[in-house]
C-alpha positions as MATLAB code, in Angstrom:
seq = 'XXXXXXXXXXXXXXXXXXXXXXXXXXXXXXXXXXXXXXXXXXXXXXXXXXXXXXXXXXXXXXXXXXXXXXXXXXXXXXXXXXXXXXXXXXXXXXXXXXXXXXXXXXXXXXXXXXXXXXXXXXXXXXXXXXXXXXXXXXXXXXXXXXXXXXXXXXXXXXXXXXXXXXXXXXXXXXXXXXXXXXXXXXXXXXXXXXXXXXXXXXXXXXXXXXXXXXXXXXXXXXXXXXXXXXXXXXXXXXXXXXXXXXXXXXXXXXXXXXXXXXXXXXXXXXXXXXXXXXXXXXXXXXXXXXXXXXXXXXXXXXXXXXXXXXXXXXXXXXXXXXXXXXXXXXXXXXXXXXXXXXXXXXXXXXXXXXXXXXXXXXXXXXXXXXXXXXXXXXXXXXXXXXXXXXXXXXXXX';
ca = [
       6.346  -14.616   33.418;
       3.057  -13.848   35.238;
      -0.253  -13.964   33.458;
      -0.879  -10.231   33.699;
       2.447   -9.370   31.892;
       1.664  -12.028   29.330;
      -1.759  -10.397   28.758;
      -0.098   -6.963   28.305;
       2.269   -8.413   25.714;
      -0.621   -9.835   23.853;
      -2.397   -6.456   23.968;
       0.515   -4.699   22.242;
       0.922   -7.577   19.764;
      -2.735   -7.275   18.783;
      -2.446   -3.548   17.728;
      -1.938   -3.747   13.935;
      -0.311   -0.330   13.794;
       2.558   -1.277   16.117;
       5.033   -2.561   13.439;
       4.304    0.470   11.212;
       4.865    2.756   14.190;
       8.193    1.252   15.012;
       9.377    1.281   11.376;
       8.356    4.892   10.832;
      10.048    5.888   14.085;
      13.238    4.109   12.951;
      13.161    5.842    9.622;
      12.390    9.189   11.212;
      15.042    9.135   13.938;
      17.766    6.953   12.412;
      17.690    4.634   15.518;
      18.020    1.009   14.543;
      16.407   -0.459   17.697;
      12.864    0.467   18.572;
      10.749   -1.360   21.198;
       7.714   -1.140   23.360;
       8.336   -2.357   26.972;
       6.121   -3.227   29.848;
       7.644   -1.623   32.853;
       6.976   -2.392   36.505;
       8.937   -1.569   39.714;
      10.642   -4.992   39.378;
      10.959   -5.846   35.670;
      11.337   -4.444   32.176;
       9.657   -6.805   29.612;
       9.728   -6.532   25.801;
       6.291   -6.438   24.183;
       7.259   -5.619   20.561;
      10.613   -4.941   18.909;
      12.265   -3.724   15.767;
      15.939   -4.796   15.917;
      18.348   -3.944   13.192;
      21.486   -3.985   15.397;
      21.274   -7.554   16.688;
      20.401   -6.511   20.167;
      18.844   -9.946   20.522;
      15.680   -9.093   22.512;
      12.495  -10.851   21.628;
       8.918  -10.257   22.910;
       8.679  -11.698   26.446;
      12.389  -11.142   27.216;
      13.122   -9.362   30.466;
      15.795   -6.988   31.861;
      16.560   -6.054   35.424;
      14.677   -2.812   35.774;
      17.574   -1.215   37.697;
      19.734   -1.525   34.604;
      17.446    0.647   32.495;
      16.570    4.302   32.303;
      12.844    3.309   32.024;
      12.474    3.109   35.824;
      13.346    6.908   35.891;
      10.696    7.517   33.265;
       8.171    5.562   35.356;
       8.951    7.554   38.536;
       9.155   10.985   36.941;
       6.596   10.434   34.129;
       9.080   12.498   31.962;
      10.736   11.272   28.794;
      14.553   10.766   28.496;
      16.406   11.774   25.329;
      20.126   11.240   24.814;
      21.922   12.122   21.568;
      25.446   11.216   22.563;
      25.890    9.380   25.866;
      29.589    9.989   26.160;
      29.194   13.678   25.893;
      25.898   14.056   27.704;
      25.879   16.346   30.673;
      23.706   14.017   32.809;
      24.424   10.574   31.510;
      28.178   10.521   30.542;
      29.003    8.887   33.841;
      26.157    6.363   33.822;
      27.020    2.689   33.392;
      23.868    1.856   31.504;
      24.912    3.105   28.060;
      28.153    1.239   28.478;
      26.421   -1.950   29.568;
      24.092   -1.990   26.549;
      26.448   -0.335   24.102;
      24.426    2.642   22.991;
      25.143    6.335   22.376;
      21.768    7.669   21.320;
      18.509    6.788   23.162;
      15.003    7.869   23.952;
      12.307    6.557   26.336;
       8.789    7.995   26.349;
       6.013    6.945   28.797;
       2.989    4.928   27.772;
      -0.192    4.791   29.803;
      -3.075    2.313   30.088;
      -6.656    2.604   31.434;
      -7.327    5.345   33.957;
      -3.898    6.879   33.279;
      -1.978    4.092   34.932;
       1.675    3.743   33.862;
       2.024    0.846   31.387;
       5.591    1.120   30.068;
       7.793    2.921   27.550;
       8.328    3.476   23.853;
      12.105    3.214   23.556;
      14.765    3.539   20.830;
      18.548    3.270   20.856;
      21.516    3.049   18.544;
      25.290    2.392   19.004;
      25.982    5.601   17.160;
      25.162    9.186   18.131;
      21.974   10.503   16.482;
      20.341   13.963   16.631;
      17.122   13.621   18.534;
      16.657   16.834   20.379;
      14.615   18.644   17.759;
      11.050   19.789   18.089;
      10.011   17.764   15.111;
      11.558   14.467   16.140;
      10.426   14.643   19.814;
       6.873   15.655   18.736;
       6.737   12.582   16.513;
       7.856   10.284   19.297;
       5.444   11.832   21.645;
       2.598   11.549   19.256;
       3.235    7.872   18.747;
       3.517    7.144   22.514;
       0.216    8.943   23.074;
      -1.350    6.972   20.219;
      -0.154    3.704   21.834;
      -1.648    4.891   25.222;
      -5.016    5.511   23.619;
      -5.072    2.174   21.846;
      -4.175    0.292   25.019;
      -6.954    2.105   26.817;
      -9.436    1.416   24.001;
      -8.416   -2.303   23.858;
      -8.987   -2.636   27.610;
     -12.358   -0.906   27.355;
     -13.249   -3.209   24.465;
     -12.394   -6.335   26.507;
     -14.352   -5.071   29.462;
     -17.352   -4.166   27.276;
     -17.259   -7.435   25.423;
     -17.552   -9.329   28.702;
     -20.749   -7.330   29.506;
     -22.376   -7.661   26.061;
     -24.791  -10.499   25.361;
     -25.529  -10.003   21.639;
     -23.308  -10.081   18.668;
     -24.659   -6.874   17.224;
     -23.579   -4.694   20.118;
     -20.088   -6.342   20.130;
     -19.735   -5.611   16.478;
     -20.699   -1.997   16.980;
     -18.061   -1.538   19.579;
     -15.322   -3.091   17.341;
     -16.291   -0.637   14.562;
     -15.974    2.292   16.953;
     -12.505    0.920   17.836;
     -11.545    0.876   14.190;
     -12.843    4.456   13.835;
     -10.724    5.638   16.840;
      -7.623    3.950   15.465;
      -8.064    5.508   12.004;
      -8.672    8.947   13.491;
      -5.736    8.734   15.983;
      -3.269    7.692   13.368;
      -3.700   10.867   11.408;
      -1.958   13.058   14.011;
       1.436   11.310   14.205;
       1.307   10.714   10.412;
       0.712   14.388    9.694;
       3.706   15.236   11.939;
       5.862   12.699   10.120;
       4.731   13.971    6.678;
       5.492   17.568    7.566;
       8.947   16.571    8.863;
       9.656   14.677    5.635;
       8.536   17.650    3.484;
      10.709   19.978    5.578;
      13.830   17.778    5.205;
      13.317   17.326    1.465;
      13.822   20.999    1.039;
      16.909   21.210    3.260;
      18.809   17.968    2.545;
      20.784   17.532   -0.667;
      22.912   14.438   -0.434;
      21.656   11.428   -2.377;
      21.675    8.942    0.535;
      19.429   11.154    2.627;
      17.121   11.854   -0.296;
      16.767    8.116   -0.855;
      15.789    7.590    2.795;
      13.336   10.453    2.698;
      11.800    8.952   -0.468;
      11.251    5.618    1.386;
       9.768    7.482    4.328;
       7.502    9.465    2.052;
       6.391    6.196    0.372;
       5.602    4.636    3.799;
       3.549    7.677    4.775;
       1.611    7.512    1.510;
       0.844    3.902    2.155;
      -0.225    4.668    5.707;
      -2.546    7.380    4.381;
      -4.142    4.803    2.080;
      -4.657    2.311    4.909;
      -6.143    5.018    7.169;
      -8.554    6.127    4.345;
      -9.556    2.535    3.791;
     -10.270    1.975    7.464;
     -12.284    5.210    7.738;
     -14.264    4.261    4.586;
     -15.035    0.894    6.079;
     -16.179    2.400    9.339;
     -18.490    4.874    7.723;
     -20.056    2.091    5.666;
     -20.425   -0.322    8.572;
     -21.727    2.266   11.110;
     -24.581    3.339    8.781;
     -23.175    6.535    7.376;
     -22.580    5.024    3.905;
     -19.869    5.934    1.420;
     -19.530    9.714    1.229;
     -19.660   11.200   -2.319;
     -18.900   14.592   -3.696;
     -20.794   14.383   -6.920;
     -20.057   17.052   -9.523;
     -19.799   17.654  -13.260;
     -16.213   17.050  -14.437;
     -14.539   17.400  -17.736;
     -11.202   15.860  -16.878;
     -12.088   12.366  -15.640;
      -9.954   10.757  -18.359;
      -6.985   12.811  -17.126;
      -7.574   11.783  -13.505;
      -7.817    8.078  -14.379;
      -4.557    8.261  -16.447;
      -2.837   10.072  -13.625;
      -3.945    7.273  -11.184;
      -2.459    4.702  -13.585;
       0.812    6.619  -13.919;
       1.193    6.897  -10.153;
       0.964    3.096   -9.712;
       3.003    2.373  -12.751;
       5.761    4.528  -11.362;
       5.729    2.463   -8.177;
       5.853   -0.763  -10.215;
       8.068    0.043  -13.234;
       8.724   -3.692  -13.835;
       5.069   -4.255  -14.821;
       3.459   -3.418  -18.115;
       0.174   -1.584  -17.878;
      -1.704   -1.106  -21.171;
      -4.227    1.780  -21.133;
      -7.262    2.296  -23.406;
      -9.289    5.226  -21.976;
     -11.648    7.328  -24.090;
     -13.924    9.584  -22.080;
     -14.877   12.777  -23.859;
     -17.288   15.441  -22.683;
     -18.691   16.000  -19.184;
     -19.397   13.217  -16.632;
     -21.485   13.512  -13.487;
     -19.835   11.562  -10.645;
     -17.415   11.801   -7.634;
     -14.165   11.820   -9.645;
     -11.887   11.232   -6.587;
     -13.955    8.139   -5.663;
     -13.912    6.829   -9.216;
     -10.148    7.242   -9.341;
      -9.897    5.483   -5.939;
     -12.001    2.562   -7.409;
      -9.601    2.273  -10.300;
      -6.574    2.429   -7.923;
      -8.009   -0.377   -5.798;
      -8.812   -2.549   -8.754;
      -5.343   -1.945  -10.284;
      -3.617   -2.686   -6.959;
      -5.515   -5.971   -6.789;
      -4.395   -6.878  -10.284;
      -0.772   -5.975   -9.456;
      -0.786   -8.018   -6.254;
      -2.643  -11.091   -7.499;
      -1.927  -11.200  -11.235;
       0.978  -12.726  -13.064;
       3.758  -10.139  -13.211;
       4.986  -11.611  -16.493;
       1.709  -10.653  -18.234;
       0.462   -7.104  -19.009;
      -2.345   -5.528  -17.070;
      -5.053   -3.853  -19.189;
      -7.155   -0.912  -18.162;
     -10.212    0.089  -20.265;
     -12.622    2.986  -19.842;
     -15.319    4.329  -22.107;
     -18.864    5.613  -22.302;
     -21.340    3.723  -24.523;
     -25.171    4.091  -24.655;
     -24.999    6.405  -21.697;
     -23.206    3.905  -19.514;
     -19.701    4.484  -18.123;
     -17.615    1.293  -18.052;
     -14.331    0.727  -16.403;
     -12.440   -2.532  -16.446;
      -9.095   -3.963  -15.210;
      -7.763   -7.195  -16.605;
      -4.859   -9.296  -15.506;
      -3.438  -12.661  -16.283;
      -2.478  -15.428  -13.811;
      -4.230  -18.122  -11.763;
      -8.017  -18.008  -12.107;
     -10.234  -17.086   -9.064;
     -11.911  -20.229   -7.728;
     -15.739  -20.136   -8.006;
     -16.074  -20.597   -4.171;
     -13.885  -17.540   -3.549;
     -15.760  -15.084   -5.878;
     -18.533  -14.482   -3.351;
     -15.982  -13.588   -0.632;
     -13.929  -11.078   -2.745;
     -15.955   -8.019   -1.743;
     -16.075   -8.817    1.976;
     -14.071   -6.554    4.367;
     -10.769   -7.939    5.682;
     -10.938  -11.004    3.393;
      -7.668  -12.069    1.752;
      -6.810  -15.153   -0.167;
      -4.760  -17.292    2.143;
      -3.067  -19.087   -0.762;
      -1.328  -15.800   -1.741;
       1.598  -14.421    0.171;
       1.086  -11.558    2.658;
       0.687   -8.234    0.873;
       0.764   -5.913    3.802;
      -2.724   -4.614    3.172;
      -5.863   -4.864    5.256;
      -8.018   -6.678    2.674;
     -10.341   -3.687    2.135;
      -9.550   -2.664   -1.455;
     -12.265   -4.602   -3.228;
     -14.770   -4.063   -0.373;
     -14.298   -0.232   -0.706;
     -14.448   -0.545   -4.547;
     -17.874   -2.272   -4.084;
     -19.011    0.527   -1.745;
     -18.056    3.203   -4.272;
     -20.020    1.228   -6.897;
     -23.118    1.090   -4.751;
     -22.926    4.804   -3.929;
     -22.905    5.496   -7.646;
     -25.845    3.063   -8.236;
     -23.606    0.952  -10.436;
     -22.452   -2.633  -10.645;
     -19.077   -4.301  -10.062;
     -18.630   -7.791  -11.501;
     -15.810  -10.238  -11.967;
     -15.132  -13.006  -14.433;
     -12.158  -15.261  -14.248;
     -10.777  -18.189  -16.253;
      -7.370  -19.765  -16.946;
      -6.540  -16.965  -19.410;
      -7.519  -13.783  -17.568;
      -9.389  -12.124  -14.723;
     -11.618   -9.024  -15.370;
     -13.150   -6.728  -12.858;
     -15.741   -4.455  -14.531;
     -17.445   -1.350  -13.059;
     -20.507    0.002  -14.826;
     -22.816    3.033  -13.963;
     -24.916    5.546  -15.612;
     -22.619    8.627  -15.160;
     -22.916   10.224  -18.576;
     -23.915   13.929  -18.613;
     -23.477   15.557  -22.002;
     -20.863   12.880  -22.619;
     -19.548   12.144  -26.073;
     -19.683    8.418  -26.497;
     -16.670    6.575  -27.685;
];
């Protein structure tokens, strides 16, 4: 494998959204093999793959380009979509589906810097699958365009980094990259969410509803990740945490709803709630609910699942206090100072699939409300406590 192809594989591997894109495409289309390929006139090379049919291709593996449809996509710049190869008007006599054992297939072009052809976003399955719908093809197209933009941004980033001589300028460019990624993810995600909502209203069998529920859950998680990235970027690029401060009378209900949502996702856990907020409160209620959600997710991920999580909220002496308590291993003193840094995760814990932004964003919400966020931890329990003067005609508990 030549050095340029190896670099292109590393480029795709470095894009954090790639595994999510392939999983969401697999869920949306029903195809069990999804891959991103680097395509030249001579070779087809796997850059990233999701394989649920034991096709046995790994990143770096190559195929003779003449045995793929991707060379046609490269030459015509037009996608190929096949729902049932044996019955397809154009491809029923082709040896390629027989060679690789698939009936359903798609291949959409991906471009790099200056619009140069990079490769393809492909999917296939041994079984026929309905792919020729506006919703499905728009989702695939959106994801292939997203990958093209991210490859271009990555190349621009590498070029720019080689020309920068100070750390501040390089950091600024990386933050802009994060902003572009967060923004561009919203388009295909919106298309996926609309498709799921449409199918929920038209599909009745239990198996399909279960698949749609998983897709909906994945989309919700992606929305949370995107929001976290955008919040990080605003804070790091000098815009600060955006607040919509108003007088609310139902903050207690919003916090309970937030707890109920997470409790529903983790029914095996016990979450004890003690919330007493009466009267009006002056704050950004969505951000306060987001802060609670982030603290609660942190407790769910890092706490002892055999011990109950406790959530307390009240107003005393004009100060609003919100705390989340969990059992489990104590936080080491040398780790405490790192907890609220962006992208920091405790390496001693298993991978959680998050970006390591939850506590950082909680701290940013705290600062925007002129409050404090503290943590205390010992062998018995870990407590995160948020405090701020939010009371406005509040009835103290």
